[in-house]
SERO-4910 file (N, C-alpha, C, O; in steps of 0.05 Angstrom, whole numbers):
BEGIN
 pado doro    nc1    nc2    nc3   cac1   cac2   cac3    cc1    cc2    cc3    oc1    oc2    oc3
  Met    A      1   -271    361     28   -259    357     39   -252    384     26   -239    401
  Gln    A     64   -261    389     78   -254    413     95   -229    409    108   -226    388
  Tyr    A     95   -212    429    111   -188    428    133   -188    449    145   -167    455
  Asp    A    139   -211    460    158   -214    482    186   -204    473    201   -193    489
  Asn    A    193   -208    448    220   -200    439    220   -174    423    239   -169    408
  Leu    A    200   -157    427    199   -131    414    224   -114    421    235   -100    404
  Gly    A    232   -116    446    255   -101    455    281   -109    440    297    -92    433
  Leu    A    284   -134    435    307   -144    420    306   -134    391    327   -127    379
  Tyr    A    282   -133    380    278   -122    353    286    -93    352    299    -84    333
  Ile    A    278    -78    372    285    -49    373    315    -46    374    327    -30    360
  Lys    A    328    -62    391    357    -60    394    371    -67    368    390    -53    360
  Glu    A    363    -88    355    374    -96    329    371    -74    308    389    -68    293
  Lys    A    347    -63    307    341    -43    287    357    -17    292    367     -5    274
  Arg    A    360    -10    318    375     14    325    405     10    318    417     28    307
  Lys    A    415    -14    324    443    -19    318    449    -19    288    470    -11    279
  Lys    A    429    -29    272    432    -28    242    435      0    232    448      5    212
  Leu    A    422     19    247    425     47    239    452     59    248    460     81    240
  Gly    A    466     44    265    492     53    275    489     75    296    506     93    298
  Val    A    467     75    311    462     95    331    464     83    359    454     61    364
  Ser    A    478     97    377    481     87    404    454     89    419    437    105    411
  Leu    A    452     74    440    427     75    456    423    103    467    401    113    465
  Asn    A    444    115    477    441    142    489    433    162    468    416    179    474
  Lys    A    444    161    444    437    181    423    408    177    414    393    196    412
  Phe    A    401    151    410    373    146    401    354    155    422    333    168    416
  Ala    A    360    150    447    342    158    469    340    188    470    318    200    472
  Phe    A    363    202    470    364    231    471    349    244    448    332    262    452
  Asp    A    354    234    424    341    245    400    311    242    400    297    256    386
  Asn    A    301    222    414    273    215    414    258    220    440    236    210    445
  Asn    A    272    235    458    260    243    483    251    219    500    229    218    511
  Ile    A    269    199    502    264    175    518    287    173    539    310    178    532
  Glu    A    280    167    563    301    163    583    318    139    575    308    117    569
  Pro    A    345    143    574    362    120    566    359     95    583    360     73    572
  Ala    A    354     99    609    350     75    626    325     60    618    325     35    619
  Ile    A    305     74    610    280     61    602    285     45    576    277     22    573
  Leu    A    298     58    557    304     45    531    322     20    536    317      0    523
  Ser    A    341     23    553    358      0    560    342    -23    571    346    -46    563
  Arg    A    324    -18    590    308    -39    602    290    -52    581    285    -76    582
  Ile    A    279    -35    563    262    -46    541    278    -65    523    270    -87    518
  Glu    A    301    -55    514    318    -71    496    329    -97    509    334   -116    495
  Asn    A    331    -97    535    342   -120    549    319   -137    562    324   -154    579
  Leu    A    295   -131    553    271   -147    560    266   -147    590    256   -167    601
  Lys    A    273   -125    603    268   -123    632    244   -105    638    235   -103    661
  Gln    A    232    -93    617    209    -75    620    193    -76    595    203    -78    573
  Gly    A    166    -74    599    148    -72    576    149    -44    564    163    -27    575
  Ile    A    135    -41    543    135    -15    529    108     -2    531     87    -14    524
  Lys    A    107     22    541     83     38    542     78     50    515     96     54    499
  Val    A     53     55    509     46     65    482     60     91    475     70     94    453
  Asp    A     62    109    494     75    135    488    104    131    481    115    145    463
  Val    A    117    112    494    145    107    488    147     92    461    166     97    445
  Ala    A    129     74    456    128     60    430    125     79    407    138     76    386
  Val    A    109     99    410    106    120    389    132    135    385    139    139    362
  Lys    A    146    141    406    172    155    404    192    138    390    208    147    373
  Ile    A    193    112    397    211     93    385    206     91    355    224     93    338
  Ala    A    181     87    348    173     85    319    181    110    304    192    108    282
  Ser    A    176    133    316    183    158    304    213    160    300    222    172    280
  Gly    A    228    149    318    258    149    316    267    133    292    288    138    281
  Phe    A    250    114    283    256     98    260    242    109    235    241     96    214
  Lys    A    231    133    237    217    147    216    192    131    206    186    129    183
  Gln    A    178    120    226    154    104    220    132    112    239    136    123    261
  Thr    A    107    107    231     85    109    249     86     84    267    100     65    261
  Leu    A     71     85    289     71     61    306     59     37    291     69     15    294
  Gly    A     39     42    275     27     21    259     47      8    239     48    -16    237
  Glu    A     62     25    226     82     15    207    104     -2    222    112    -23    213
  Phe    A    112      8    245    132     -5    261    123    -33    270    137    -52    267
  Ile    A     99    -34    280     88    -59    290     83    -79    267     89   -103    269
  Thr    A     73    -69    245     69    -86    221     96    -98    212     97   -122    205
  Glu    A    116    -82    211    143    -91    203    153   -113    222    163   -133    214
  Phe    A    150   -108    248    158   -127    268    143   -153    265    155   -175    265
  Glu    A    116   -152    260    100   -176    257    109   -192    233    110   -216    234
  Lys    A    115   -178    210    123   -192    186    149   -207    190    153   -229    180
  Gln    A    168   -195    205    194   -207    210    193   -229    231    212   -244    233
  Asn    A    172   -230    246    170   -249    268    148   -270    264    139   -282    284
  Asn    A    139   -273    241    119   -294    235    131   -319    224    117   -338    218
***
C-alpha cells in the first residue's frame, strides 16, 4: 500500500467538511504551515500529527488509515 497521496486525501476530506485549512489546523493544534505542506505533498506526516488529523475527523488513527486504505485500493 502506497501512502504517497495521503496528504491529498486529508485535503479532500477536510474540504468535504467545509473547513478551511487554518480552522482545521487551529482546532486540532497543528501548525497551519505544516498542514499545508502535508496536503500539498511537500512533507511527510509524523505520527503525532497524524493522530491530531484523525482526531479532527472524529476518528482514531487506525480508523482513519483503514478508511484511506479502502478508498485507495
